[in-house]
N, C-alpha and C positions, 0 to 999 in steps of 0.2 A: 329039651325042645330042639328039634331039628327043622331048620328052615331051608328050603331049596329055592334059589333064585334062578329063574329061567333066563337063558340068553337067546331065546327064540326070536326070530325076526318079527318085526311089528305086525306083519300081515298073517302070521301063522295061526293055526287053530288054537294053540296053547296061549298065545298072546291075546287073542280075542276073548278067550274064556277068563283070563286074568283081568283084562280090562273091564269086562262085564261085571265080574265079581266086585271090583273096586267101586264102580258106579252104583251097583245094587246096594252096597253097604252105605255109601254116602246118602243116597236118596231115601233109604228106609230107616235111617237113624232117627230116633225120637228122644225127646226129653220125657222120661218116664216118671210118673208120680204115684200111680195107683194100681199097677198090675203085678207088683212083686209077689213072689212065692217065697216060702221059708227055706228052701234048699240052700245050703251054704255054697259059696264059690270055692271049688277045690284050690289048694295052694298052687298046683301046677298051672291052672288057668289064670289065677291071679298074678302069678309070676309073668306069664306071657303079656298080660295087660300092662303091668308096670314096666316091663322091658320095652314094649311098644311106646309107652309114654317117654321113657328115658332116651329113646332114639329120635325124639323130635328135634327139629332145627332150633338152634339158639344163637343169638347174636354174640359174636366173639367167642363162640363155643364155651360160653360161661356156664351152661347147664345149671341154672339157678333154682331148679325145682327140688322139692322133697315131698314125700308122700306119707301122711300120717293116717294110719288105719284106725278106725273107730269101730270096735265090736262090743264094748261094754254097754249093756242096756242102761246103766245109770248115767254114763256119759252121754249116750244118745238122748236120754230124757232131758238132760240139762240143755243140750243143743236145741232140742225141740221146744223147750220153754223159751229159749232165747228167740227162736223163730216166731213163736206166737206173739211175743211182745212187739217185735219189729213189724210183724204182719198186721197187727191191730193199728199201728201207726200208719202203715201204708194204705190200709183200707180206708182210713179217714180222708185220704187225699182224692179219692174218686167219689163222684156224686151221682145221684139219680140212678138211671138204669145201669150205667157203667159200674157204679158202686155196688149195686145189687148183684151184678154178674161177677164182679171181683170176689165178693164174699162167698159165692157158690163154687169158685174154682178151687181145685186141690193143687196146691203149689209146692208140695214137698212129699217125700216118702221116708222121712228120717227114721221113724219107728218101724215102718213096714219093711224096709230093705235090710237084708242080713248084714250088709257091710256099708259103713259110711267111710268116706275118704276125703281128707282135706289136703288139697294140693297147694303148696306154699311156694313163695319166692324169697330166696335169700339174696338181698340186694348187695351184700358185701362179699359174696362168694368169690368173685373174680378180682377183687381189689377195687380201689377207688377209680382207676382209669381202665375202661374196658373197650377194646376194639369194637367199633360200631355203635357204642353207646355214648360217645363223646359229645354228640350234639342232640341226642334224643334219649333222655334219661329213662324213659318208660320201656325201652326195648327189652329189659329183663322181664318185665311183667308180660309183655307181648309174647316173649319166648315161652314163658310158663303156660300161657293159654294154648300155644301150639302143642305142648305136652298133653294138656287136657283133651284137645281134639284128637290126637293120636290114640289116647286111651279110649275115648268115646267110640271111635270107629272100630278099634280092635274089639271092644266089648260087643258092639253090634254084630260083628263077624262071629263071635263066640255065642251069640244068642243071649247076651246079658244086657239088661236094661240099665241105663244111667240117667239120673235126674240131677240137674244143677240147682242147688238152693242158694239164692243170692240175697234173700231178705233177712239180713242180720246186721247188727251193729258189730263192726270188726273188734271193738274192745271186748264184747261179750265172748266172741270166739277165742280171742287171745287168752282170756282168763280161764275159760273152760278147758282149753287144750294146752295151756301152759306155754304159749308161743313167746319167744323173746321178742323184744321191740323191733329188731332188724328184720324179723321174719313176717312177710305179708301173706295173710290167707287169701289166695286168689280164687279158689273154687272149693265149695263144699259139695261133694257128690254123694248120691245114694246109689248103690250098686246091688244088683241081684238078678237071678233068673226071673223071668216074667211069664205070666199065663199067655200073653200075646202082645204083639206090637201093633199099635193103632195105625190105620191107613193114613191118617193125617195128623199133623201136630195138634195137641190138645187145644191150644189157644185159637187155632184156625177153626177147628171143629166147633168150638164154643161160640164162635162169632166175635172174638175179641179183636182180631185183625186178620186181614187177608194177605196172601203172599203177593208182593209187589211184582209188576211186570218187569222182567229182567231187561228187556230191550230199552226200557225207559231209564235205565241206570247206567248205560254204557255210553261214554263220550269219546270223541276223537280229538286229540291234540290239545284242546282247551276245554275247560269246564263248560258244560251246558251246550257244547257244539255236537250235534248228532252225527255230522258227517254226510248227511244227505245220501246221494246215490252211491257214494264210496262205501257206505256201510249197509246198504239196503239188503244185500245177500246175507251178510252176517246177522242182521236183525231178523230175517226170516228164519235162519237156523236157531237163533236164540228163542224165538217164540215156540218153534216146534220142539226143541229140546226141553224147554221148561214144561210144556204139556206132557211130554213123554216121562220126564222125571216125576211129575206129580201123580202119574198113574203107574209108574214103574214099567211102562211098556217097553218091550224089547229086552228086558233084563231077565235071564232065566232064574227060576226058583233055586234056592240053595238049601242044602241039608243043615238044619239047625238043631 
């Protein structure tokens, strides 16, 4: 893998193209559940995804992540059965129309995706005292999530779909995958090439939730202080940029 990093000025055509590609990837990323095709991910591509994940930021440079690849159909089936058990429990928590909608949603692609990947966190990797984790013990978990996001965006740039399955009992995953007690399963991901990427997130398209207005989530100096006239221009930009992001307007198509 040869990666060239441009030192072009911020206003150059090259920098503009790179910037547009980054935002295109971010705004077109989707949680994929049902569009997987059977084509395997080549090792060269998988290596690029894992390398992108490994270059995520981590507090104290502890790099607490590991990547457990799951290809065996029998192991996938056991994971799928664990999902079905937990999902039945989850479905019982939603009532009425919301419960009906929940039961219609496809919330995993465990058996459909050619590759499953469990991203884990080793809480002991950097020792008992870690720079930056002294007062916030969860920073290793947050760092691992950064690795997941790196991988997810790299996958989107490669035309590979990723779906995060979170409806599990951790004890079930530990037993199936043979994880030691110190190892925390942070993300169970389904990866593979897809027939297409949807225009909108599945849950938004299904009417489960709408995207929140970004300008209502930004405060100045203190919680719930909007900043009034001091942030009026910023809020105008936030509204416009969110509209553009939701339609991918202004972002050139890329070869996938």
